[in-house]
N, C-alpha and C positions, 0 to 999 in steps of 0.2 A: 342489488341483492347478492348475497353470497350462498353458494351451495357448499356446505361443510360436510363431507362424507368420511365416515370412519369405516375401514374395511374389516370384514370378518366373515364367519360362516354362521348361517342361521341354525337354531336348534339347540336344545339344552346340552346335548352331548359335546358341543364345542365351547360352552361357557368356560371361561377361565383359561382357554388355551393361548399359546403364544400368538397364533395367527389372528386372534380376536382383539388384539391390542387397540385397534381402531375403534371397535365398538365400545370398549371401556372408556376411551377419551370422550366419545360422544355422550356417554352416560354422565360423565363428570360435567360437561358443558350443560347438559340438559338440567341436571340438578342445580347447578349454580345460577342458571338464568330462568328457572321455572318454566322449562319448555318440555312438553310431553311428546316423546317420540313414539307415538302409538298409532298414528293414522297410517293406514295402508295406502300407498300411492304407487301404482304400477307394480314394480317388483322391489319395493323398498318400504321400510317404515320411516316416516318423516315427522318432523315437528317444526312448526313455524314460530318464530319469535324474533327478538332483538338482542344483539350483542354489540356492545360499544356504539350503540345508537344506529347500527346498521340492521336492515332486515336480513334474516338468515333462515336457511332451510337446513336443519340437522337431518342427516340421512344415514341410515343403516341398511345397505343393500341386502336383499334377501335372495340373491341369485347364486350364492356360493362364490367363494373368492375368485376363482378363475374366470367367472363371467361378470365380474363387477362393472365392466364397462358398459354392458347392456343397460343396466339400471341407471347409471350416471348419465349416459347420453340421453336417454328419454327425458330425465328431469331437466337437464341442461337445455334441451330444445323446447320443452314445454314452458319453462320459466324465462327463456331467452337470456340466459346468463353467459357472459363471455368467459373463455377458458381461464383467463387469469383471475377469475373470481370463483373457480371451482377448486376448493381446497381439499386435498385428500390426505387422510391420516392413517398411517399403517405401520405394521411391524417391520423391523429391520434386523436381520441376523448378523450384520457386520458391526453392530454397536452393542456395548455392554448393556445388561438389563437396566432399564430406567433412563439411559442417556437418550437425548433427543437431537435431531438434526433438522434443520429447516432448509429447504431448497426451493428456488423460484421455478425451476424446470429441471429436466434431466431424463436419462434413459430409465428403463424399468429395473436395471440392476439385478435381473434374475427373479424379480417378484412377479408372480403370475397375475395378481390383481391389477398391478400397475401396467403390465403388458396389455391386459384386456382394455384398460381405460385409454391407453395410448392408441390402440387399434381402433376403438370406437370413436374417439374424439379426433383422430387423425393428426394429433399434435402431441409433443412432449412438454409444451409450454403451459403448464399448470402448477401452481404452488403445492408443496407437500410438506407435512411434518412427519418425520420418521421416528418411531419409538423403538429403541433398542430392546431386543429380547434375548441377546446373548448368542455367541457363536456355536454352531452345531458341533458337538464332539465327533471325532473322526468315525467312530463306530456306528453312528446314527445315520439313517436315511433322512434326507432333508424334509420330506413330507411327514414322516413320523415325528420328527423333532418339532416342527411348527405346529403340529396338532397335539403336542404334549403340553403338560402343565408345569408351572413354576414350583421351585422349591420354596419353603417358608421364607428363607433368606432373600431369595429373588423376588418374592411377592412384595416385601417391604420396599425394595428398590423400584419395583414397577409401580406401586402406588404413588411414589414420588414422581416417576416418569409421566404417569397420567396427568398428575397435577400440573407438571411443567408444560406438557404438551397442550393442555387446556388453556394455560396462561399465555403460551406462545400464540395459540389460535386467536385469542382475544386481541393481542397486539397486531396480528396480521390483518384482522378484520377492521381494526381501528385505523388502518393505513400506515402502520409502523413496521413494515417488513424488514427494512434495514436494521432498525433497532432491535427487532426480535432476533434476527440472524446474529447480530454482534453479541447479544446477551446470551442466547442459548447455545449457539454453535461453538462459542468459546469455552463454555463450561465443560469440564471433564474431557478436554481434547486428548490428553495424554492416555486416557483409558480406552480410546477408540480401538477396536480390534481390527487388525489388518485382515483383509479378505484373503 
């Protein structure tokens, strides 16, 4: 079984913000595979179904971003899922809007949701799909920036990014991690924003 968690903040006031890119990808997957992510389990909304023949639990933590690890850890323990089958989807300010990157493991890279997950799982060894939301302009505070919304032009790119992240997730769940990395990490490499 796979736990596929998209990170974000609960509540209407955060809908459509950069920090909620993970929630958007979960919605795409839910729609594509007819999975309802409406059941409350612990501190998350979850939906059970199948993707690429594998049992999956789609998850939208409701703990707010900085406490994402609490929700993920409880579900991981309850369902007895190994770390390498806990896939986290989240926003990344070092990538152009709509670009995605797949990693098998790694540090938090300054992302508070990932910091929380690493702290609660006690490991950095879990796969992730990062969805670019664009680099913060110098005048902006990072918290304000990630809680801001996209321009119309960025929204179009983000829709493509959500679709790509959903497609990458399907390949990963199907056991095609290397293929997914080769396909999606190569696309748009030149546009990656330096940190």
